[in-house]
C-alpha positions as a printed Julia matrix, in Angstrom:
126×3 Matrix{Float64}:
  -3.35  -15.78   -1.8
  -1.62  -14.21    1.09
  -3.4   -11.11    2.38
  -2.33   -7.68    1.65
  -3.98   -6.18    4.7
  -6.5    -3.38    3.81
  -4.62   -1.43    6.34
  -1.03   -1.75    5.62
   1.3    -1.0     8.42
   4.96    0.06    7.8
   7.83    0.99   10.07
   7.89    4.91   10.29
  11.13    6.82    9.72
  12.09    9.5    12.07
  13.41   12.29    9.83
  14.13   15.6    11.19
  15.99   17.57    8.45
  16.86   21.06    7.72
  15.57   20.67    4.22
  11.93   19.72    5.13
   9.71   16.71    4.21
  10.96   14.42    1.33
   9.07   14.42   -1.95
   8.35   11.7    -4.38
  11.15   11.49   -7.02
  13.72   12.88   -4.59
  16.77   10.72   -3.68
  16.84    8.89   -0.33
  19.34    6.76    1.59
  17.16    5.13    4.26
  14.55    2.49    4.58
  11.12    2.89    5.86
   7.89    4.93    5.22
   6.41    8.43    5.81
   3.01    9.94    5.11
   3.28   12.18    2.22
  -0.24   13.53    2.72
  -3.59   12.35    4.32
  -4.03   10.19    1.22
  -0.59    8.88    0.41
   2.61    7.42    1.91
   6.28    7.55    0.73
   8.54    4.67    0.57
  12.43    4.93   -0.07
  12.85    2.34   -2.89
  16.13    1.92   -4.64
  17.42    5.26   -3.4
  14.28    7.29   -4.53
  11.18    8.26   -2.58
   8.15    6.63   -4.28
   4.51    7.79   -3.68
   1.99    5.08   -2.58
  -1.6     5.9    -2.66
  -3.82    5.11    0.44
  -7.16    5.53   -0.96
  -9.25    3.84    1.65
 -11.25    5.96    4.11
  -8.39    5.91    6.7
  -5.91    7.38    4.31
  -2.17    7.6     5.65
  -1.7     7.98    9.27
   1.29    7.77   11.49
   0.65    6.19   14.97
   3.79    6.2    17.06
   6.57    4.55   15.02
   4.07    2.96   12.48
   2.62    4.46    9.32
  -0.75    3.0     8.41
  -1.88    3.17    4.75
  -5.45    2.11    4.11
  -5.39    0.55    0.69
  -9.11   -0.52    0.54
  -9.91    1.97   -2.21
  -6.67    1.27   -4.26
  -7.15    0.12   -7.9
  -5.1    -1.93  -10.38
  -2.0    -0.01  -11.48
  -1.57    1.7    -8.12
   1.86    1.45   -6.68
   2.23   -0.85   -3.8
   5.12   -1.23   -1.08
   7.92   -3.55   -1.48
   6.8    -5.16    1.74
   3.63   -6.05   -0.03
   4.92   -8.01   -2.9
   3.01  -11.25   -3.44
   0.14  -10.2    -1.17
  -3.49   -9.53   -2.15
  -6.67   -7.73   -1.49
 -10.16   -7.59   -3.02
 -10.98   -4.91   -5.54
 -13.32   -2.08   -4.38
 -16.3    -3.6    -6.04
 -15.58   -7.04   -4.66
 -15.66   -8.51   -8.13
 -11.93   -9.33   -8.36
  -8.67   -9.7    -6.66
  -5.43   -7.68   -6.84
  -1.93   -8.68   -5.96
   1.21   -6.47   -5.52
   3.54   -7.58   -8.27
   6.66   -5.69   -9.33
   5.69   -2.62   -7.37
   2.11   -2.25   -8.55
  -1.3    -3.78   -8.02
  -2.38   -6.32  -10.8
  -5.67   -7.85  -11.08
  -5.35  -11.56  -10.68
  -8.84  -12.8   -10.78
 -12.28  -11.96  -11.57
 -14.92  -13.13   -8.93
 -18.66  -13.3    -8.42
 -17.78  -12.23   -4.92
 -14.49  -11.5    -3.08
 -14.05  -11.25    0.56
 -11.18  -11.31    3.17
 -11.38  -13.26    6.24
  -8.35  -13.09    8.56
  -5.23  -13.54    6.38
  -7.2   -15.1     3.46
  -8.6   -13.54    0.3
 -11.33  -15.76   -1.05
 -12.55  -15.32   -4.68
 -15.81  -17.17   -5.66
 -15.52  -17.8    -9.34
 -18.09  -16.09  -11.73
């Protein structure tokens, strides 16, 4: 399984608008990501701003032109970025793997232990 880095980095948008910061559900016509809050990012998906949780301890942070979303605390059913499709990570309890499929995290395996080494997610069967 390809790794969905626990700290996902996205190209940031430079938005300066008279209308203020975009909100989830509003229309958009750009590509990229913004921090919605300290715990979530926004991605413009199919013309609509979509909220993406960043439940890890580092939350959502913009560093220069990059938005970093820490997904280490994310769970099955949480939304994931279009750039993360087909990539995976361990569940928070290290007893399973999650993969980004069709815009949300799906549990793909149960494990005795799960660990990430480099770009590889390793699940030891129960």
